[in-house]
C-alpha positions, 0 to 999 in steps of 0.5 A, spaced: 500 500 500 505 504 501 508 503 494 502 504 491 501 511 494 508 514 493 508 511 485 501 515 484 503 521 487 507 527 484 514 530 485 516 525 490 522 522 487 526 522 493 521 519 497 519 514 492 527 512 492 527 512 499 520 508 499 523 503 494 529 502 498 525 501 504 521 496 501 527 492 498 530 492 505 523 489 508 523 484 502 530 482 503 529 482 511 522 477 510 526 473 505 532 472 510 527 471 516 523 466 511 529 462 509 531 462 517 524 459 519 525 454 513 532 452 515 530 452 523 524 448 521 528 443 517 531 436 519 537 439 516 538 444 521 536 439 527 541 434 524 547 439 524 545 442 530 545 435 534 551 433 530 555 439 532 553 438 539 555 431 539 562 433 536 563 437 543 560 432 547 562 425 544 568 426 540 569 431 534 569 425 529 563 422 531 559 429 532 561 431 525 559 424 522 552 425 525 551 432 523 553 431 516 549 424 515 543 427 519 543 434 516 544 431 509 540 425 509 534 429 513 535 436 510 536 435 503 529 432 501 526 438 505 530 444 502 525 446 497 521 448 503 524 455 503 521 456 496 514 454 498 509 458 503 510 457 510 503 453 511 505 448 505 507 441 508 511 436 504 507 430 502 511 425 506 512 429 512 508 425 517 511 429 523 505 433 524 499 428 524 492 429 521 488 435 524 480 435 524 476 434 517 481 433 512 483 427 507 488 423 504 487 425 497 492 429 494 487 434 491 485 436 498 477 434 498 474 431 504 468 427 501 463 424 506 456 421 506 450 425 507 451 429 514 447 434 518 450 437 524 448 441 530 453 447 528 455 448 521 462 451 521 468 452 516 474 448 518 481 450 515 486 444 516 493 443 514 494 436 513 501 432 513 498 428 508 497 434 503 502 438 499 498 444 501 493 447 506 486 446 504 479 449 506 473 445 507 467 449 508 461 445 505 455 445 509 450 439 510 445 441 505 450 441 499 452 435 501 445 432 501 444 435 494 451 432 491 449 425 494 442 425 491 446 426 484 452 421 486 451 414 484 457 411 488 456 408 494 458 411 501 462 407 505 464 409 512 470 405 516 470 407 524 476 407 527 483 408 524 487 402 527 490 396 523 483 393 522 480 399 520 485 401 515 486 394 512 478 394 511 479 401 507 484 399 503 480 392 501 474 396 499 478 401 495 482 396 491 475 393 489 471 399 488 477 403 485 476 409 490 472 415 488 474 415 481 468 411 478 472 410 471 473 403 472 470 399 466 469 392 471 465 396 476 458 399 475 458 403 481 464 406 485 464 408 492 466 414 497 470 411 502 471 415 509 475 413 515 473 416 521 478 416 527 476 419 534 484 421 535 487 426 531 492 421 529 491 414 525 493 408 528 496 411 535 497 404 538 501 401 532 506 407 533 506 405 540 507 398 539 513 399 534 517 403 539 520 397 542 520 393 535 514 392 531 512 384 531 507 384 525 506 376 524 509 369 525 512 364 521 509 358 523 504 354 519 497 355 519 495 349 523 499 352 529 498 359 528 490 358 528 491 354 535 492 361 538 485 364 537 480 362 542 473 365 545 466 365 541 469 369 535 475 364 534 472 361 528 471 367 524 478 369 526 481 363 524 477 363 517 480 370 516 487 368 517 487 362 513 484 367 507 489 372 509 495 367 508 497 368 516 504 370 516 506 370 508 500 374 507 502 380 512 509 379 508 506 380 501 502 386 504 509 389 507 512 388 500 507 391 496 508 397 501 516 397 499 517 395 506 522 389 507 521 384 513 525 379 516 524 372 520 527 372 527 530 366 531 523 365 534 519 365 528 517 372 529 516 377 523 519 384 523 520 390 519 527 391 517 527 398 520 523 395 526 519 401 527 512 402 525 513 409 522 515 408 515 510 402 514 505 407 517 507 413 512 507 408 506 500 405 508 497 412 509 500 414 502 497 408 499 490 410 502 491 417 499 493 414 492 486 410 492 482 416 494 480 414 501 478 420 506 480 421 513 475 424 518 479 425 525 476 427 532 470 424 531 467 419 536 462 414 534 456 414 540 451 410 536 448 408 530 441 406 527 439 402 521 434 405 516 431 399 513 426 403 508 432 407 505 437 402 506 442 407 510 446 407 516 446 413 520 452 414 524 452 419 530 458 422 532 461 427 537 466 432 533 471 434 537 469 432 544 471 438 548 466 442 544 461 437 544 459 438 537 454 433 534 454 430 527 450 425 523 453 421 517 448 417 513 452 411 509 450 405 505 455 400 509 459 401 515 465 397 518 466 398 526 473 397 528 472 401 535 478 396 538 478 394 545 478 398 552 486 397 553 490 404 553 484 408 552 488 414 551 490 412 544 483 412 542 479 405 544 475 406 550 470 400 550 464 405 550 461 401 545 460 395 549 454 399 553 450 399 546 446 392 549 440 393 544 445 393 538 451 388 540 451 382 544 458 383 548 462 378 552 464 383 558 471 386 556 477 384 561 484 384 560 489 379 557 496 379 555 497 383 561 502 383 567 500 379 573 500 382 581 503 377 586 499 376 592 501 380 598 505 384 593 513 384 594 517 387 600 519 394 599 526 392 599 525 387 593 522 392 589 527 398 591 533 393 588 529 389 583 523 392 580 525 393 572 530 387 572 529 382 567 530 374 568 533 371 561 530 365 558 525 363 564 519 358 563 512 359 566 507 353 567 500 354 569 498 347 572 490 349 571 490 350 564 496 346 562 499 352 558 507 353 558 511 359 555 518 361 555 522 368 554 524 374 558 520 375 565 520 382 568 520 384 575 515 389 576 513 393 582 506 389 583 508 383 580 511 380 574 510 381 566 513 380 559 513 375 554 512 368 558 506 371 562 502 373 556 504 367 553 500 363 558 494 366 555 487 368 557 486 361 561 490 364 567 487 371 567 480 367 568 483 363 573 486 368 578 487 368 584 492 362 582 499 359 582 504 359 576 511 356 576 517 359 574 523 355 571 529 359 571 534 354 567 529 351 563 535 348 558 537 344 563 533 338 567 534 337 575 540 332 574 544 337 569 543 343 574 545 339 580 552 337 577 553 344 575 552 346 582 556 341 585 562 343 582 568 343 587 571 349 590 569 354 596 564 359 592 558 363 595 551 361 593 550 366 588 557 365 585 555 357 584 548 360 581 552 364 576 557 359 574 551 354 572 548 360 568 542 362 572 540 369 573 543 373 578 535 375 580 534 368 582 537 368 589 533 374 591 527 371 588 528 365 592 528 369 598 522 373 597 518 367 595 520 361 599 523 366 605 531 367 607 531 361 612 528 356 607 533 358 602 539 358 607 537 351 609 537 348 602 543 352 599 548 347 601 544 341 598 545 342 590 540 337 588 534 341 593 537 348 590 536 345 583 529 343 584 528 350 587 531 354 581 527 349 577 520 350 580 519 357 584 512 358 586 509 365 584 502 366 587 498 371 583 492 375 585 489 378 579 491 381 572 494 388 571 488 393 570 485 393 563 487 400 561 494 398 562 493 391 558 496 390 551 490 387 548 482 386 551 479 379 551 471 379 550 467 383 545 462 382 540 460 375 540 459 371 534 453 367 532 446 368 529 442 371 535 441 379 535 447 383 536 452 377 534 456 377 528 456 372 522 462 367 522 462 368 514 462 375 513 462 379 520 455 382 518 452 384 525 445 381 526 439 385 526 443 391 523 443 391 516 449 394 512 454 394 519 460 389 520 465 389 525 472 387 525 479 387 529 479 387 537 472 389 537 470 382 536 470 376 541 477 373 540 483 373 544 490 371 542 497 371 545 503 376 543 508 374 537 504 377 531 498 373 532 494 380 534 496 384 529 495 379 523 488 377 525 486 385 526 489 385 518 485 379 516 478 381 520 479 388 517 479 384 510 474 379 511 469 385 513 470 389 507 469 383 503 462 382 507 461 389 505 462 388 498 458 382 497 452 386 501 452 392 496 453 387 490 447 384 492 443 390 492 
């Protein structure tokens, strides 16, 4: 505005030159400020600065190499940010996840079914999946009008976890997204994924922090035996159709993610983390035309038999408590269990007793609380300690499980505890037996403990390959006097090491469990799901998948595989349902 005034006036040569110089200086200042903001916001600066600090702290060579590699490799793809608007985001930069009401699609369109909201507002959202920010301001009337003229199906997937995302992927592959230009399909589909949180697949990201175990390599017969409860047959059928571990590896390969098989038979991404896998997966859904709506919590649904529509009732942004009703032709419920509610799945759907027949939710794949608790001394010294290569046995269910046992403040946790299965949780209070040297039998361990020499008990145990935590654990469980009386007898000491009784009172709370037992039962009664299609009986057009179903499995890749498989199975159920119409 200042330049326009000066140029339009007369006799202002000196003022014009001064203003132009000032404007040029301001422009250069803004340019430098913008460049600095882009540089400071990029991974190049973060990598170089981190490496430079590392040079002072950890040695010049290590710091220089860290700064160069972190800066060059991380910053180079983002060098073009300085030439873009500051609001623009790189398409593959997922450090900022999706805000409310935005789409996977490149064009920024956020297509949804016919909806009516208690308050209509224009939502401006900058999506990390898009190359630029977009404005989404369609009201409910325009949505309804466009839907009346749109012959494509409207499909809603509620829950952006592994099961929900796989259902969306399967549906998009069949219907060809929103394009509608495939000659082998008479009708396309608009596929919308609704997520309660602002970030999709938060539990998958959490699971990937310690190494993402996506599946297991064992044969299907052994694989299928891991699933129990009323919907176990549906889970087994879905896993068989999916291809179990081989199916997961094929899917990962299609995404460009390399996997490998560990010594235990478990399958991991080569990078071990979930971040890259999720980025590629979301990009694939973006390319397929799948739209994502975040910050939407489903609080109920109703089926309209006359118009063959499913009405979904959402709370939009729980803090503001805005309500929205979405109409669709079919819906896939993937609402998860009730563990780790802060990540999105709180099990509130289990109270919809008039629409779903639910086996009560309970904790599984969780730690166990020791009856009476540990002593303060034991907790202060050994809470968080690992006992390597431990085998647990539960006599009541006959289950056995081996791995690394973790001592916690309240009891025990880790792979061996989870591997005992849901039977131990149901049997609480009960007793489990810990074998701290499963590779040797009692006689072999006795011979190692009897080797000559005046050594302490702890030294003899160490030389026999027994965990250093074994002796304190023995004293905690059996008592100091009992352990002192058997310490000099190698045979009795070996028997004690091979069978430490642990009396467990109860599982850890549900909100801290790895997974949830219970859920929507399988069967033919109202509110149950069909074992063949996962269709919800009594609610036409509604399908259920993932951890929301009543099946349980141990850790080791079985949970994630069944989530993928049931998501695909529910999607095929939707396809058959719509084709029949």
